[in-house]
C-alpha positions as CSV (number, residue, x, y, z in Angstrom):
1,M,0.1,0.0,0.0
2,D,1.3,3.4,-0.8
3,P,1.0,5.8,1.9
4,L,1.5,8.8,-0.1
5,P,-2.2,9.3,-1.3
6,Q,-3.3,8.8,2.4
7,A,-0.9,11.5,3.5
8,A,-1.9,13.9,0.8
9,A,-5.5,13.5,1.8
10,E,-4.8,14.2,5.4
11,L,-2.9,17.2,4.5
12,L,-5.6,18.6,2.3
13,R,-8.1,18.1,5.2
14,A,-5.7,20.1,7.4
15,E,-5.6,22.8,4.7
16,A,-9.2,23.1,4.3
17,A,-9.6,23.3,8.2
18,I,-7.0,26.2,8.1
19,R,-8.8,27.7,5.2
20,D,-12.0,27.7,7.2
21,L,-10.4,29.3,10.2
22,A,-9.0,32.0,7.9
23,S,-12.2,32.9,6.4
24,R,-13.8,33.3,9.9
25,A,-10.8,35.5,11.1
26,A,-11.2,37.5,7.9
27,S,-14.9,37.8,8.6
28,A,-14.0,39.1,12.1
29,G,-11.5,41.6,11.0
30,A,-8.5,39.8,12.2
31,Y,-6.4,40.2,9.4
32,S,-2.9,39.9,10.9
33,A,-4.2,36.2,12.3
34,V,-5.4,35.8,8.7
35,D,-2.0,36.3,7.2
36,R,-0.4,33.8,9.4
37,L,-3.3,31.2,8.7
38,V,-2.8,31.7,5.0
39,D,0.9,31.1,5.2
40,I,0.1,27.8,7.1
41,G,-2.6,26.7,4.5
42,R,-0.3,27.4,1.7
43,T,2.5,25.4,3.2
44,L,0.1,22.5,3.8
45,A,-1.3,22.8,0.2
46,R,2.1,22.5,-1.1
47,L,3.2,19.6,0.9
48,A,-0.3,17.8,-0.2
49,A,0.6,18.4,-4.0
50,A,4.2,17.1,-3.5
51,A,2.8,13.9,-1.9
52,A,0.2,13.2,-4.6
53,A,2.8,13.9,-7.5
54,P,3.6,10.8,-9.5
55,S,7.0,9.4,-9.0
56,S,9.6,10.9,-11.1
57,T,11.0,7.4,-11.4
58,S,8.2,5.9,-13.1
59,S,8.6,4.7,-16.6
60,S,6.7,6.7,-19.2
61,P,5.7,6.1,-23.0
62,A,7.2,7.6,-25.8
63,S,6.3,11.1,-26.2
64,S,3.6,12.2,-28.7
65,T,3.2,15.5,-30.1
66,T,-0.4,17.0,-29.2
67,T,-1.7,20.2,-30.4
68,T,-3.6,22.4,-28.0
69,T,-5.7,25.3,-29.4
70,V,-6.0,28.0,-26.7
71,D,-8.6,30.8,-27.0
72,P,-7.0,33.9,-25.6
73,A,-10.5,35.6,-25.2
74,S,-11.0,32.8,-22.5
75,Y,-8.7,34.7,-20.2
76,P,-8.3,36.1,-17.5
77,R,-9.4,33.4,-15.2
78,F,-9.5,33.5,-11.6
79,A,-9.2,30.7,-8.6
80,F,-8.9,30.8,-5.1
81,R,-6.2,28.1,-3.5
82,A,-4.5,28.3,-0.2
83,G,-5.7,31.8,0.9
84,E,-4.7,33.4,-2.4
85,I,-6.5,34.8,-5.5
86,I,-4.9,33.5,-8.5
87,K,-5.2,35.2,-11.7
88,T,-4.1,33.5,-15.0
89,G,-3.8,35.7,-17.9
90,W,-2.6,35.4,-21.3
91,S,0.5,37.3,-22.7
92,K,0.0,38.2,-26.4
93,T,3.8,38.9,-26.3
94,D,5.1,35.4,-25.1
95,N,1.9,33.7,-26.5
96,A,1.6,31.9,-23.0
97,T,-0.2,32.2,-20.0
98,Y,1.1,33.8,-16.8
99,E,-0.2,33.9,-13.1
100,H,-0.4,36.6,-10.5
101,R,-1.3,36.3,-7.1
102,S,-3.1,38.3,-4.4
103,P,-3.5,37.3,-0.7
104,W,-7.1,37.1,0.3
105,T,-6.6,39.8,2.9
106,T,-5.4,42.4,0.2
107,A,-8.4,41.5,-2.0
108,L,-10.8,42.1,0.8
109,A,-9.3,45.6,1.5
110,T,-9.6,46.4,-2.0
111,A,-13.0,45.6,-2.3
112,H,-14.0,47.4,1.0
113,A,-11.8,50.5,-0.8
114,A,-14.0,50.3,-3.7
115,E,-17.1,50.5,-1.6
116,R,-16.0,53.5,0.5
117,L,-14.7,55.6,-2.2
118,G,-17.3,54.5,-4.9
119,S,-20.5,55.2,-2.8
120,G,-22.9,57.3,-4.2
121,G,-21.9,56.4,-7.8
122,R,-18.7,58.4,-7.6
123,E,-16.0,57.7,-10.1
124,L,-13.0,55.6,-8.8
125,S,-9.4,55.7,-9.9
126,S,-7.1,52.7,-9.6
127,A,-4.3,54.8,-7.8
128,A,-7.0,56.0,-5.0
129,I,-8.1,52.5,-4.4
130,L,-4.5,51.2,-3.9
131,R,-3.9,54.0,-1.4
132,E,-7.1,53.4,0.4
133,A,-6.4,49.5,0.6
134,V,-2.9,50.0,1.7
135,A,-3.9,52.5,4.5
136,H,-6.5,49.9,5.7
137,L,-3.9,47.0,5.8
138,T,-1.5,49.3,7.4
139,K,-3.9,50.5,10.2
140,D,-4.8,46.9,10.9
141,A,-1.2,46.0,11.0
142,A,-0.5,48.7,13.5
143,A,-3.5,47.8,15.8
144,A,-2.2,44.3,15.8
145,K,1.4,45.5,16.5
146,Q,2.5,43.7,13.3
147,P,5.0,45.1,10.9
148,T,3.9,47.5,8.3
149,P,2.8,45.2,5.3
150,K,4.4,45.4,1.7
151,V,1.6,45.3,-0.6
152,P,2.9,45.3,-4.4
153,D,0.6,47.3,-6.7
154,Y,-0.1,44.1,-8.9
155,Q,-1.7,42.4,-6.1
156,V,-4.3,45.1,-5.8
157,Y,-4.7,45.0,-9.5
158,V,-5.5,41.3,-9.2
159,A,-8.3,42.0,-7.0
160,L,-9.5,45.0,-9.1
161,G,-9.4,42.3,-12.0
162,L,-11.7,39.9,-9.9
163,L,-14.2,42.6,-9.2
164,R,-14.6,43.5,-12.8
165,H,-14.9,39.7,-13.6
166,L,-17.6,39.5,-11.1
167,S,-19.4,42.7,-12.5
168,A,-18.7,44.5,-9.1
169,L,-16.9,47.2,-11.0
170,E,-17.2,48.7,-14.3
171,E,-14.1,50.0,-16.0
172,I,-15.1,53.5,-17.8
173,G,-11.7,54.5,-18.7
174,R,-8.1,53.7,-18.3
175,G,-7.7,53.3,-14.4
176,R,-11.1,54.6,-13.9
177,Y,-14.1,52.6,-12.4
178,R,-17.4,53.0,-11.1
179,L,-19.2,50.5,-8.8
180,K,-21.8,48.3,-10.2
181,T,-23.2,46.7,-7.0
182,Q,-26.2,47.8,-4.9
183,P,-26.1,48.6,-1.3
184,H,-27.7,45.1,-0.5
185,T,-24.9,43.3,-2.6
186,P,-21.6,45.0,-1.6
187,A,-18.5,44.2,-3.5
188,A,-16.8,42.6,-0.5
189,G,-19.7,40.1,-0.1
190,M,-19.5,39.2,-3.9
191,I,-16.0,38.3,-3.8
192,D,-16.5,36.3,-0.6
193,T,-19.3,34.3,-2.1
194,W,-17.1,33.9,-5.1
195,R,-14.2,32.7,-2.9
196,V,-16.3,30.1,-1.1
197,E,-17.9,28.9,-4.3
198,N,-14.5,28.5,-6.0
199,A,-12.2,27.2,-3.2
200,A,-10.7,24.5,-5.1
201,P,-8.8,21.3,-3.8
202,E,-5.0,21.7,-4.4
203,L,-5.1,18.3,-5.9
204,A,-7.5,19.3,-8.8
205,A,-6.0,18.4,-12.4
206,K,-4.3,21.4,-13.9
């Protein structure tokens, strides 16, 4: 009996429990705890993937050429794994896919920033949302006596891309947006619902 599949399953169960704890901590506004839980969940997920990977010593049949047709219009795509939003985009220059990742805490702070700045139908700018989201994360870290977080711009842009994908934001110009959500369906609630529905097991086929 190969114990590795069982080990992978146990690690996935542990990762799912940590993901649930992170979700509850985010709902309670304990973002510093979320960051730690996300790191733990990410580590467990990677260990599970490593345990489930086929042995490199196994024999394989002769390789064959397979042609795969890629539709660039089907990108970007978004997924949620191990506490991160993963955006898969298509590069016209490289003619290949690429990935950008954003921690859940950054995405949630971005959604809240868009809600605050865009209330009443006001126009939003990506720069203003970035400043507001970073200020929120910095304030939370200070309250928890944690180091000031370093938030790369691209992480906020991943969150903005997801909000557009969910039709929570409408792009009305380069770097300019307007909220499309109603008070009873806030942007933060929309991405949280999406997160719950799209939390995929790390062992899903790629």
